[in-house]
Structures are given as structure tokens and as C-alpha cells.
C-alpha positions as CSV (number, residue, x, y, z in Angstrom):
1,M,200.3,24.4,166.4
2,T,199.7,27.9,165.3
3,V,197.8,29.3,162.3
4,L,199.2,32.3,160.6
5,V,197.5,34.3,158.1
6,R,199.5,36.2,155.2
7,A,199.4,37.5,151.8
8,L,199.8,34.9,149.1
9,H,203.1,35.0,147.0
10,P,201.8,33.8,143.8
11,D,205.2,33.5,142.2
12,V,206.5,31.2,144.9
13,P,205.7,27.6,143.7
14,A,204.7,26.3,147.1
15,D,202.2,29.1,147.6
16,A,200.5,28.8,144.3
17,E,200.4,24.9,144.5
18,G,199.2,25.2,148.2
19,F,196.4,27.7,147.2
20,A,195.3,25.6,144.3
21,R,195.3,22.4,146.5
22,V,193.1,23.9,149.1
23,R,190.6,25.1,146.5
24,R,190.6,21.6,144.8
25,L,190.0,19.9,148.1
26,A,187.3,22.3,149.4
27,L,185.5,23.0,146.2
28,P,186.3,20.2,143.6
29,Y,183.7,21.3,141.2
30,I,185.8,24.4,140.0
31,L,189.1,24.0,138.1
32,F,192.1,25.4,140.0
33,T,195.9,24.9,139.0
34,P,198.8,26.9,140.1
35,D,199.0,28.6,136.7
36,S,195.4,29.8,137.2
37,V,196.2,31.2,140.6
38,R,199.2,33.2,139.2
39,H,197.2,34.3,136.4
40,T,194.3,35.6,138.5
41,A,196.7,37.4,140.8
42,A,198.5,39.2,137.9
43,H,195.4,40.2,135.8
44,M,192.6,40.9,138.2
45,H,191.4,44.6,137.4
46,P,193.7,47.1,139.4
47,D,190.7,48.8,140.8
48,A,189.5,45.6,142.6
49,R,192.6,45.9,144.9
50,F,192.8,42.2,144.8
51,R,194.5,40.6,147.9
52,P,194.7,36.7,148.1
53,L,195.4,35.5,151.6
54,V,196.6,32.1,152.9
55,A,196.2,30.5,156.2
56,E,199.4,28.6,157.0
57,E,200.1,25.9,159.8
58,D,203.6,24.6,160.2
59,G,204.5,25.8,156.7
60,E,201.6,24.1,155.1
61,V,198.9,26.2,153.3
62,I,195.5,24.9,154.9
63,G,193.1,27.9,154.1
64,T,192.7,30.4,151.3
65,A,190.8,33.8,150.7
66,Q,190.2,35.8,147.6
67,V,189.6,39.4,148.6
68,H,188.7,42.2,146.4
69,L,186.5,45.2,145.7
70,V,184.0,45.1,142.8
71,P,185.2,47.5,140.3
72,D,182.5,49.6,138.6
73,G,180.0,47.9,140.8
74,S,176.1,48.9,140.6
75,E,176.6,50.8,143.7
76,P,179.7,52.0,145.7
77,G,181.5,50.0,148.4
78,Q,180.7,46.5,147.2
79,A,183.3,43.7,148.0
80,C,183.8,40.0,147.8
81,L,185.6,37.6,150.1
82,N,185.6,34.0,149.4
83,I,187.2,31.8,152.2
84,Y,187.9,28.0,151.8
85,V,189.7,25.7,154.3
86,R,191.0,22.2,153.5
87,P,188.1,19.8,154.9
88,D,190.6,17.8,156.8
89,R,192.1,21.0,158.5
90,T,188.9,22.6,159.8
91,G,188.6,23.4,163.5
92,R,192.0,25.1,163.7
93,G,190.8,28.6,163.5
94,A,192.0,29.2,159.9
95,G,188.5,30.4,158.7
96,R,188.0,32.8,161.4
97,L,191.4,34.4,161.0
98,L,191.0,34.7,157.3
99,V,187.6,36.3,157.6
100,A,189.0,38.8,160.1
101,A,192.0,39.7,158.0
102,A,189.8,40.0,154.8
103,E,187.3,42.2,156.5
104,E,189.8,44.5,158.0
105,Y,191.4,44.9,154.6
106,L,188.1,45.6,152.8
107,T,187.1,48.0,155.6
108,S,190.2,50.0,155.2
109,L,189.3,50.4,151.4
110,G,185.9,51.8,152.3
111,A,183.9,48.6,151.5
112,S,180.5,48.7,152.9
113,K,178.7,45.6,151.6
114,L,180.5,42.3,151.6
115,F,179.5,39.3,149.4
116,A,180.8,35.7,150.3
117,W,180.1,32.2,148.9
118,A,179.9,29.2,151.1
119,V,179.4,25.4,150.3
120,D,175.8,24.8,151.4
121,E,176.5,22.9,154.7
122,P,175.2,23.4,158.2
123,A,178.6,24.1,159.6
124,N,179.4,26.8,157.0
125,R,175.9,28.4,157.3
126,A,176.5,28.7,161.0
127,F,179.9,30.0,160.5
128,A,178.8,32.9,158.3
129,E,175.5,33.8,160.3
130,R,177.5,34.0,163.5
131,R,179.6,36.7,161.8
132,G,176.6,38.8,160.8
133,Y,176.1,37.6,157.2
134,R,172.6,37.1,155.9
135,L,171.6,34.4,153.4
136,G,171.2,35.4,149.8
137,R,170.7,33.6,146.5
138,S,172.1,30.0,145.8
139,A,173.8,28.3,142.9
140,H,174.3,24.6,141.9
141,F,177.3,22.8,140.8
142,L,176.6,20.0,138.1
143,R,178.9,17.2,137.1
144,L,178.8,14.9,133.9
145,D,180.7,11.6,133.9
146,L,182.4,11.9,130.4
147,A,184.2,8.5,130.9
148,H,181.0,6.4,131.6
149,G,178.1,8.6,131.0
150,T,176.0,8.9,127.8
151,L,175.9,12.0,125.9
152,P,173.0,12.7,123.5
153,P,173.9,12.1,119.9
154,L,175.6,14.7,117.9
155,Q,173.2,16.9,116.0
156,E,173.7,18.7,112.7
157,A,173.8,22.5,112.7
158,P,170.7,24.1,111.1
159,A,170.9,25.7,107.7
160,G,172.8,28.9,107.8
161,V,174.7,28.2,111.0
162,E,178.3,26.9,111.2
163,L,180.1,25.6,114.4
164,R,183.5,27.0,114.9
165,T,186.1,26.5,117.7
166,A,187.5,29.6,119.5
167,A,190.9,28.6,117.8
168,A,189.3,29.7,114.5
169,F,189.2,33.3,116.0
170,A,192.9,33.4,117.2
171,D,193.9,36.1,114.7
172,D,190.9,38.4,115.8
173,P,188.9,37.3,118.9
174,R,187.0,40.5,119.0
175,P,183.9,38.9,117.9
176,L,184.0,36.5,120.7
177,F,184.5,39.3,123.1
178,E,181.5,41.2,121.8
179,L,179.2,38.0,122.3
180,D,180.7,37.4,125.6
181,A,179.9,40.9,126.8
182,E,176.4,40.8,125.5
183,T,175.6,37.4,127.3
184,L,177.2,38.4,130.5
185,L,174.6,41.2,130.9
186,D,171.9,38.6,131.4
187,E,174.0,36.5,133.9
188,P,172.5,36.0,137.3
189,S,174.6,38.0,139.8
190,D,174.4,40.2,142.9
191,V,176.8,42.7,141.5
192,A,176.9,44.2,138.1
193,H,179.7,42.9,135.8
194,E,180.3,44.2,132.4
195,F,183.1,43.6,129.7
196,T,183.9,46.9,128.4
197,N,187.8,46.8,128.0
198,Y,188.8,44.7,125.0
199,D,192.4,44.6,126.1
200,A,191.5,43.5,129.8
201,W,189.3,40.9,128.4
202,L,192.3,39.5,126.3
203,A,194.5,39.5,129.3
204,E,192.1,38.0,131.8
205,T,189.8,35.8,129.7
206,W,191.2,35.1,126.3
207,N,194.8,34.3,127.6
208,H,193.6,32.4,130.8
209,P,195.9,29.5,131.1
210,L,193.0,26.9,131.5
211,L,190.8,28.3,128.4
212,D,190.8,25.6,125.9
213,L,190.4,27.1,122.4
214,E,189.9,23.9,120.8
215,L,187.0,22.9,122.9
216,T,185.4,26.4,123.2
217,T,182.7,26.3,120.6
218,A,180.6,29.0,118.9
219,A,177.6,28.8,116.6
220,C,178.2,31.2,113.8
221,V,175.8,32.9,111.3
222,D,177.5,34.7,108.3
223,G,180.8,34.0,110.0
224,R,179.9,35.9,113.2
225,P,179.5,33.9,116.6
226,V,175.9,34.3,118.0
227,A,176.1,31.6,120.5
228,F,179.0,29.9,122.5
229,T,180.2,27.8,125.3
230,A,183.6,28.5,126.9
231,A,185.5,25.4,127.9
232,Y,188.3,25.2,130.4
233,T,190.5,22.2,131.0
234,D,193.1,21.6,133.7
235,G,195.4,19.0,132.2
236,A,194.1,16.4,134.6
237,G,191.1,15.0,132.6
238,R,188.8,17.6,133.8
239,Y,186.6,19.9,131.8
240,S,184.5,22.9,132.8
241,T,182.2,25.3,131.2
242,A,182.1,28.9,132.8
243,M,179.7,30.6,130.3
244,T,177.3,29.3,127.8
245,G,175.0,31.9,126.0
246,T,173.3,33.2,123.1
247,A,173.1,36.7,121.6
248,R,169.4,38.0,122.2
249,A,168.6,38.2,118.6
250,H,169.3,34.5,118.1
251,R,167.6,33.0,121.2
252,G,165.1,30.2,121.1
253,R,166.9,28.1,118.3
254,G,169.0,25.9,120.6
255,L,172.2,27.2,119.3
256,A,173.9,27.3,122.7
257,K,172.8,23.8,123.5
258,L,174.1,22.7,120.0
259,A,177.6,24.4,120.7
260,K,177.9,22.8,124.2
261,L,176.9,19.3,123.0
262,H,179.7,19.4,120.2
263,S,182.2,20.7,122.6
264,L,181.4,17.9,125.1
265,H,181.7,15.1,122.4
266,R,185.0,16.4,121.4
267,A,186.1,16.7,125.2
268,R,185.1,12.9,125.3
269,A,187.0,12.0,122.4
270,A,190.0,13.9,123.7
271,G,190.2,11.6,126.8
272,L,188.6,13.9,129.3
273,T,186.8,12.2,132.1
274,E,184.7,14.8,134.1
275,A,182.8,17.8,133.1
276,F,181.6,20.6,135.5
277,T,179.4,23.5,135.2
278,G,177.4,25.8,137.4
279,N,173.9,27.4,137.4
280,D,172.0,29.9,139.5
281,T,169.2,27.8,141.2
282,G,166.7,30.0,139.5
283,N,168.0,29.7,136.0
284,D,165.5,26.9,135.0
285,A,166.4,27.1,131.2
286,M,170.1,26.3,131.6
287,I,169.5,23.7,134.3
288,A,167.1,22.0,131.8
289,I,169.8,22.1,129.1
290,N,172.3,20.6,131.3
291,T,170.0,17.9,132.5
292,W,169.4,17.1,129.0
293,L,173.0,16.8,128.4
294,G,173.4,14.4,131.2
295,Y,174.8,16.6,134.0
296,E,173.6,16.0,137.6
297,I,173.6,18.2,140.5
298,C,176.7,17.5,142.6
299,G,176.7,20.5,145.3
300,T,175.2,23.7,146.1
301,E,176.8,27.1,147.2
302,V,174.9,29.8,149.0
303,R,175.7,33.6,148.7
304,Y,175.9,35.7,151.9
305,V,175.9,39.3,152.3
306,R,177.0,41.5,155.2
307,E,176.4,45.2,155.5
308,L,179.2,47.2,157.4
309,G,178.7,50.3,159.4
């Protein structure tokens, strides 16, 4: 049996479904659906030169790669490649072929510093280190059993604070864009990311097919959001928060924790059964909030870096 690597064709149902299936099996803590695969392929920043790849064996997608430059990075030549292979299809060379294809493509674009995430397991570490990648920071995945776990009781918003869902901002989501942009600046990361283009944020973030406007929750002061949690759902009982944060002028009041608590209660009432989130291993404040909410660490990823040239 021969493994071949080729470009993903996101508009081909079998490709989008195969890509999402590999990601769900290899990394079940992040929500992926065929719609989200197509959305990312269509709306990634053009300067990223995004090229999703698949490894195929006998017509079956068994491995995937998300490959792109870092637009407007803090230094030139930064790029990312994230490689995942179905756990039951390892040992066939798919990962090796995907890395080679990804590196060749990024090198042709002038990339000089490559970043890659890997699930924190001995085989994955050895695979990365054999290829010249050095260990960087790490991040935890956390899971909350919404079906059988216990959430802290709901708390009332303090005086002067109102909780609203993102749906309340459907006619004008710009205030949420501005809050998202501010909180992103403090998100732990190896590369600089900023939201500066409102139209691009609308296309990539606000119109993401998994963003749940009824569960995404903001704490508002004088009608303006000052803390929020962004909620995503996959239509299969799973819920995830990709960002929870507070504007700097309103920190220390527990508003982000309050917004997330209310979102989780509504998610459970809606019949969702699992909640996931992720935190940098050094983000003690957010890990403490998630532990209070009932989340438990269920996995860890490590970041690898390779300098080219």
C-alpha cells in the first residue's frame, strides 16, 4: 500500500470529511467539522499562503497538514506546520511525507523559522527531534463533563454589569471585535497575532460556522462588552471555548469567569455533553478559573521550533 501526499480539495466532500475525521481522531479536544475545514481554507489571510495537505492511502485520508506563513509576524520568515495522522494509521510514513512536503513548500516561500505543535507523547517528541525541531512551550487541553459533572451554581452579575449573548450584537458586532482584538494582545503565543482588519475578522471569526452566538457570552458595562467567552459547538454535543478574556480596565472583577459560567450553564441546558478548552501551561490564572468551573486536564501539546538555513 502506497501513501501519497497531495493538496486538500476542501470543496470535495470526501476530502473535507476525511480531513475533519483525522483531526478528530488525532486531537479530539479541538472541534473540527467539514464545514470548519472549508471555512478555514476559504478565509485564511491571503498573505498566509495557506496550503492544507492530506496523506492518502488507497483513497482514504489518513493524515493532514495545515501549512502557512505567519502574516505580519513579529519577525520575517515565520511559518507554521501542524501535522496529524490517524492514531490507527501510524507507521506508514504519512507523517514523514507530510513534513517533507510542508517544509519544501514553506522553504520555497522564504520561510526561515518553523513552528509546529505535537501531542505530548514520546513517539511524537522523537519524531520532531529527529527532524531538527527543538522543544518550546507547552499547552494543556482541558475537558468538562457537562452531562454528569457538577458546575458551580450560577452567580448574579454585579451592579452595573449586564450579561448578553453575542446574538445581541448581530446588527453591529464591532464592539466584540474591539474587545477580542484587545484581549488577543495578551494571549500567550510564539508569534504575534493582531486583529486589525474588521472585515477580515467578520469573515474569519464572526462568520465561523461553529461559532455559537447564543452561547458566546459577554459581560457589558454601559452596554459595551468588557469581558467575554467565545463558544463553539459542533452539532454533536460538544462545546469549546477558544478565547476568554477581559479588557484591561476591568480586570480583577471576575467578569470573564462569570461570563463563562453562564455560558456553560446554558450549554448544559441545551443538551451539550462535553466542554473543552485550552490553556498555556504558564497561564495559572486561567487554569485556576477552569479548575473552579470543573475542567480537568485531559491532554498536553508541545510546541516545536526549527530554524532553517
